[in-house]
C-alpha positions in Angstrom: 53.0 128.2 158.9 54.8 125.2 160.4 57.7 125.7 157.9 58.4 129.2 159.4 58.7 127.6 162.8 61.5 125.3 161.6 63.9 128.2 160.9 66.7 128.0 163.4 67.0 131.3 165.3 63.2 132.1 165.2 61.6 133.4 168.4 58.6 131.3 169.4 56.2 131.0 172.3 54.7 127.9 173.8 51.0 127.4 173.2 50.6 124.3 175.3 51.9 122.5 178.3 53.4 123.6 181.6 55.5 126.2 179.8 52.5 128.0 178.3 53.5 131.5 177.2 57.3 130.9 177.6 59.5 132.5 174.9 62.1 130.2 173.3 64.6 130.4 170.4 64.6 127.6 167.9 68.0 125.9 167.9 67.4 123.2 165.2 64.8 121.3 163.3 64.6 117.6 164.3 62.1 116.6 161.7 59.0 117.8 159.9 57.1 118.3 163.2 59.7 118.7 166.0 62.2 121.4 166.9 64.7 121.9 169.7 64.1 125.1 171.6 65.9 126.8 174.5 65.5 130.0 176.5 68.9 130.2 178.3 67.4 130.1 181.7 65.3 127.0 182.5 66.2 125.4 179.2 69.9 125.7 178.5 71.4 125.6 175.0 73.3 122.5 176.0 70.1 120.6 176.8 67.2 122.0 174.7 63.6 121.0 174.9 62.0 119.1 172.1 58.7 120.6 171.1 56.0 119.7 168.6 55.6 122.6 166.1 51.8 122.6 166.6 52.5 123.6 170.2 54.5 126.7 169.2 53.5 130.1 167.8 55.9 132.2 165.8 56.7 135.5 167.5 59.6 136.8 165.3 61.8 135.5 162.6 65.5 135.0 163.1 67.8 138.1 163.4 70.5 138.5 160.8 73.2 138.4 163.5 71.9 135.1 164.8 71.6 133.6 161.3 75.3 134.5 160.6 76.3 132.8 163.8 74.4 129.7 162.9 75.7 129.6 159.4 79.3 129.8 160.7 78.5 126.9 162.9 79.2 128.9 166.1 77.6 127.5 169.2 74.8 129.7 170.7 75.4 130.4 174.4 72.8 130.8 177.0 73.7 134.5 177.2 73.0 134.8 173.4 69.6 133.2 173.9 68.7 135.4 176.9 69.7 138.6 175.1 67.6 137.7 172.1 64.5 137.1 174.3 65.3 140.2 176.4 65.6 142.3 173.3 62.2 141.3 172.1 60.5 141.8 175.5 61.7 145.5 175.6 
């Protein structure tokens, strides 16, 4: 299951720490057990949080629009991250 978490653009939730239950978008894989995540509010895309994949739970896979943006090496904005998370919460 850890490999699924490493997909950039995946929606995850924190299972441990002060941010327990917070929804994040995976921005990049930093190694076999670490990923950079951001939510566009408390954790901006410019300064993502580094999390251990064991402390995250997969909520949803990456959307096709987000994958295209990442493949074209376009930067994700905080607004993009907030809209992804907002769209899932509806």
